C-alpha positions, 0 to 999 in steps of 0.5 A, a space after each residue: 476336562 473329564 470326556 477330554 481325559 476319557 476321549 485320550 484315552 480312548 484315541 490313545 489305547 487306539 493308536 498303540 494298539 493300531 502300531 504295536 498289534 496290528 490291530 485297526 477296529 476296537 470300540 467301545 462300550 459302557 463299563 458293565 459289559 466288560 464281565 472278567 472274573 480272571 485278568 491283569 488289573 496294571 495301575 498307573 498313577 497321575 501326579 501334576 495337574 490331575 490326581 490319581 490313577 488309571 486302571 487297566 484291567 486285560 481279561 488272561 485271554 487278551 493278554 495271551 493273545 496280546 503277548 502271541 502278537 507282540 513274541 511270538 511266541 505262546 502263552 498258555 497261563 498268565 506268568 510274568 513274562 504276561 504281567 510285565 508285558 500288561 504293564 509296558 502296553 500299560 505303561 505306553 498307554 498312558 505315556 501317550 495319553 499325558 505325552 498329548 495333554 501336557 500339548 495343551 497345557 494339562 502338566 501330569 506326571 505318570 508313575 511306574 506301571 504297577 499289579 492292582 487291587 480293584 478293590 482298594 477305593 482310595 478317596 477317589 471322586 473322579 471315576 469314568 470305566 468302560 468297556 474297549 472292544 477288538 478283536 482278539 479280546 475286551 480292555 478294560 480300563 478305569 480311571 479315578 481321580 482325586 
């Protein structure tokens, strides 16, 4: 199940980035390739057949590039607008994943996106993470399940 969930997130990220950002090439690398100290971290809670959360880690340069593509406006720093845009992108990807999984009889709901602190572990037993590489930067993806 863990592998199916992981591949569902990678596939949904690829599809959303292609349709919303016109980015068709992404690659997946091991999590240790993701190295960033300045990022927007967005958590999407999972409730239902699976319990946990998915954390999207958007480095500042990647976030600013994405918002410029989505809005046509250039931003110099992370602000509430940029954070909100990253939260919505995470929400869209997660919604696509769990809609797809519901077609395979997996019943889960997602909770609204929230900016998060990665130091909080909250007793998760299963943790899968990776680095998604695109032409405009990297994104960290971490799946935590109870």
